[in-house]
N, C-alpha and C positions, 0 to 999 in steps of 0.2 A: 390868719386861718386860710386854708386852701378853699377856694370857692369852686363849685362845680355847676355846670349847666344842668337844669332839671331834666332835660331830655336830649339824647344824642342819637342821631340816625347814622347807622354804619352799613355800608354796602360790602358784602362778602366778595372778595376778589378770588381769582383763580388759584392763587397761592394758598388761600385758606380753605379751599374746597375739601370737605371731609373732616374738618376740625370739630372737636367738641365745642359746644356753645360756651361753657364756662372758660375754656382756654382761649377761645376767640375773643370773648369780652375782656379777659385779662390782658391780652396782647394789644388790643385796640384802645383800651382805657387804662393807661399805665398808672393812673392815680388810684386804681382800685385793685385790691388784692384778689387772688383767685377765690378765696373763701367769701369775700364780700360780694364779688360778682355772682357766685353761685347762690348766695343768699338772696340777692335781688331777683335772680331767675325764679327761685322757689316762691318768692313773694309775688310773682306775677308782674314784676317791674321791667322784665325783658321780654320782648315779643319777637318772633321770627315770622316775617310776612303777615303781621297783624295777629298772629295766634300765640298763645302761651306755649311754653316749651319747658323741658327739663334741663338741668345742667349738663346731662350726658347727651342731649340731642345733638345731632350732626348738622352742621350748616353746609350749604352748597353754594357754588359759584352763582352770583347774582341775587342771592337772598338779601332781604332788607331786615336788619336787626335794629330795633329801637330799645335803647337803654334809658330808663328813667331813674335818676338818683334823687331820692327825696332829701330835702334839707335836713340838717341835724335836728333832732328832737330836743327842744329846750328841756333842761333838767334843773333840779333844785340843788345841784352841786355848788358848794361855796369854796372860795379860795381861803386858805388858812395859813397863817404864818407859823409853820411847823419846821424847825431847823432840820435841814437835810444836807449831808456832805456831798457836794458835787465833785466827782473825781475827774470828769472830762465833759466839755461842752463845746459844740460848734453850732452852725446855723441849722443843722438838720436833726441833731439828736444830743442826748447827754447820757452819761453813765453816773449813777448815784450809788452811794453806800447806804443801803437801807438798814436802819437800826432794828434790833429785835424789839418785838412788842408793837410794831406798826403794821397794820393791815395794808395790803397793797391798794385795793380799790374798793369803793363803796358798794353796798348791796342794799336792796330794799329794807328800810327800817334802820339802816346804819349808813347815813349819807355824809358823815364828817369824821374828822380825826384819822384820815387815811393818807397814804402816800400821794394819791391823786389830788386830794385837797391841798397838800403842800405844793405839788407841781403847778396847780392852777394859780397859786400866788406867784410863782416864779415865771410862768410862761402864759401870759394872757391869751394867746391864740390857741391854746391847747384844746379847748372843747371841740368835739367833732372829729378828732383824730383817733381812729381806731375803735370807736364805739361809744355809745351814750354814757354808760356807767364806768368805763375804764379808758378814758382818753389818754393816748400816748403809750399805753401799756402793751408790750408785745410778749412778755412772759412774766411769771410771778414767783415770789418766794412766800413760803408759809409765814404767818404772822410772827412766829418766834424764831425764824431763821434770819440771820443777819447777812449782809454782804452785797455784792455787786448786782446791779440790774441795769438793763438798757431801756431808754425811754425815747420814743420817736416824737419829733416836733412837728412833723408834717406827714401827709399821706404817703408820699414817695418813700420817705425813710421808713415809715411803718411797713410798707410793702416789702422793702429790701430786707429789713431785719426779720420779718415774719418768714420770708422765703428762706433766709439762711438758717433759721431755726428748723424749719420744716425739712430742709435738705441736710440737716445735721452738720452744717458748716461752722456753727458756733461752738467753741471749745469752752466748757465750764469745768472748773475745778473747785471742789468743796473740801473743807477740812471737817472731819467728823471724829468724835471720840466715842468708841463703842465699848460696851460692857464685855469683859472677858478678853482672852488672848487669842487673836487670830493666828492660826497655824502657818498659813502660807504668806509669803512676802508680798505677793500680788495675786490677783484673781479677777474673775468675771462672774457676775451674778446675772443669770437669765431667768426671768420669771414673769409671766403675764400678770399684769396688775388690773384689778377692777374693784368695784364697790364690794365691801365685805357683805356676805349674804345675810348676816344677822345684825351687825352693828353698822348702821347706814352712815355714820360719821367717820368710819374708818375705811381704809383701803386694805386689800389683801391680794396675795397671789391666788388667782382663781383660773380655772380652765378656760372660761369664756372671756378672760381679761385681754387687755391690749399688750402686745409684745413689748417687753421692757428689758433694758440691758444697762448694767452699771459695771464699769471697770474700776478697780481700786489698787492702791499701793500702800503698804504699811510704812508709816513714817517713824513711829516709835511705839515700843511695847513697854507697858508699866506692869511690873510683876506683882507678886502676891502681897507685897508691902502695902499696896493700895487698899487691902482689905480693912485697914484701920480707918479708912475714909468712907463716907457715904453710907454709914450705918451697916457696914458689912456687905453692901450690894456688890462691891468690887473684889470679893474674896478670890475670884479667879483672875484678877488683874483688869487692865483696860488697854485699849489699842487706839492710837491716833492714826487715822488713815487719810489719804487723799482719795477722794471719790470723783469719778468722771462719769456722769450720767450721759450715756449715748442717746437715750431717748429722754423724754421729758414728761413723765407721768406724775400725777398728784401723789405727794408723799413718797416718791420713788426710792430715794436713798434710805429713808426710814423703814419702809416696808422690806426692802431687799436685805438690809442687815438684820432686821428682825427675823427674817426667814432663815438666816444662818444660825439663829440662836444668840445673836449679838446686837440687841437693840441699842440705840443711841443713849448715852448717859443723859439722864434727865428727861427722857421722852415719856411723858405721862399718858400718852395715847397708846403707844406700842410697848412701853416698858414700865418704868416706875419713876417716881419723884426722886430727885437727887439733892443731897446737902452740899454738893460741890458747886452746882450751878442751878439757877432758878428756871431754866428752860432746857430744851433739848440742845445738845452740843452739836450745832451744824452752822457752818459759815461759808458763804460763797466767796472764796478767797481770790480767784482769778477768773478772768473773762477775756476771750479773744475772738475777733470777728473782723470782717471787712467793713470799713466805714462806708455808709451810704452817702450820697446816692449812687456813685459810680462803682463802688466796691473795689477800687483799685488798690487801696491801702489797707494792709493787714495791721491791726493794732491789738496789743495785749495790755490789760490793766490788772492791777493787783492791790489788795488792801490787807493790812495786818489784822490779826484777831482782835476783837473788841476786848475791853478790860475784863469783863466777867469770864469770858472763855480763857483768856490768858491766865487769870488768877486760878482757874481750875487746873490748868496744866502746871502752873508753878507749885501748887499743893502736891501734885503727884510727883513732880521732879524732886521735891524736898525729901521724899521717901525712897528715891531711887538709890 
């Protein structure tokens, strides 16, 4: 595990004069992400000339900045031997193929049976990397979404991957099967996503939401013959698409296609239950990014559809 000094005293040089405090802390403390540094500032763990400040505060030549990094808070997280397919691993990170039905990280009242518990069994030094309840996690997939995820093994890798995600340098490709026949062969869905005003467990396109963008390409259309499947829910056919989320909002792909009138097959939150598959048809099939820590090597990873989703496609193909 990466160890950190509890207190660091930094002198602002002329080259840093006029910088924002959170940017200065990130630059001078490379093991801390900007969001982690900003959180320490808000918590009063960073002072400028002995006084508390805001993340947006400006530092000046000659200022003394003291950063106090508290040790990781002990948690009740336990390591569990949960089988996980590791697609790639090196000294800094790994890429895993998360199965459907597995929650990514623990939450209060649900501290086991998650991907994090499985990772703790594989990587003893993982606690403390990226946060108390979600060590190593830099992005997430919904419980019933399968596919590729990046996991950081140390703080430097966590910072690198988090930055690439924030700067939209990570390329993600999902395979989704949606209800109905999409007219266009490709398209872009722009719609600000936020919490649903009435159903708090759902997301929706709302005026005050966060800007969200999904690009897609049609892979295969299944015609009206599909109507004999899924209790008639596919009377207008179904469409297999490659979806590329440019942003990374909660339930983004599911919400965006629902907004077009084409919810994902099997999505019980935004659509309806399916006899074709026991979950929503969504799989993180490809992932590409620069390997940390130096980010000089661009790597792409891919995994095939899991058996349940492939079986759903096979059933549709049989009617084509």
